[in-house]
C-alpha positions in Angstrom: 0.0 0.0 0.0 1.4 3.4 -1.0 0.7 5.9 1.9 2.3 8.7 -0.1 -0.5 8.5 -2.6 -2.3 11.9 -2.9 -5.6 10.0 -2.9 -5.2 8.5 0.5 -7.4 9.8 3.4 -6.1 12.5 5.7 -4.1 11.0 8.5 -3.8 12.3 12.1 -1.3 10.9 14.6 -2.3 11.4 18.2 0.3 10.9 20.9 0.3 10.8 24.7 3.1 12.9 26.1 3.7 10.3 28.9 3.3 7.2 26.6 6.1 4.7 27.3 4.8 2.1 24.9 4.7 4.3 21.8 6.7 7.4 22.8 5.7 10.7 21.3 9.0 10.8 19.4 8.1 7.6 17.5 4.6 9.0 16.7 6.1 12.2 15.5 8.7 10.4 13.4 5.9 8.2 11.8 3.9 11.4 11.0 7.0 12.8 9.3 7.5 9.7 7.2 3.9 9.6 6.1 3.9 13.3 5.1 4.2 13.9 1.4 3.2 16.5 -1.1 -0.5 16.5 -1.8 -1.3 14.6 1.4 -2.7 15.8 4.7 -0.7 14.3 7.6 -0.8 15.9 11.1 0.5 15.2 14.5 -0.9 16.2 17.9 0.5 15.5 21.3 -1.5 15.5 24.5 0.9 16.3 27.4 0.8 14.0 30.4 -1.3 11.3 28.8 -0.3 7.7 28.6 -0.7 5.1 25.9 -4.3 4.7 26.9 -5.0 8.3 25.8 -8.6 7.7 24.6 -9.5 5.8 27.7 -8.2 8.1 30.4 -10.3 10.7 32.3 -10.7 13.7 30.0 -10.9 11.5 26.9 -13.5 13.9 25.6 -10.8 16.4 24.9 -9.0 13.9 22.7 -12.2 12.9 20.9 -13.2 16.5 20.4 -9.8 17.3 18.9 -9.9 14.3 16.5 -13.5 15.0 15.5 -12.8 18.7 14.8 -9.7 17.7 12.8 -11.6 15.2 10.8 -14.4 17.6 10.0 -11.8 20.2 8.9 -10.2 17.7 6.5 -13.3 15.9 5.3 -13.4 15.6 1.5 
């Protein structure tokens, strides 16, 4: 699968700043590698959150951010 294809869906990488399973630096690097001309690839880090970012208290902030991002980039 070619992720640098301009036709692929927009891609958002979400990281937890305190994630020790998938550290933010790895997520940020992945976002950098997937970014290519003609594609939408973004990275957002939530400071202090663990790997269970979407299941922790305050998960609504993460969900709201992802939803807002998706609506902005819907085609």
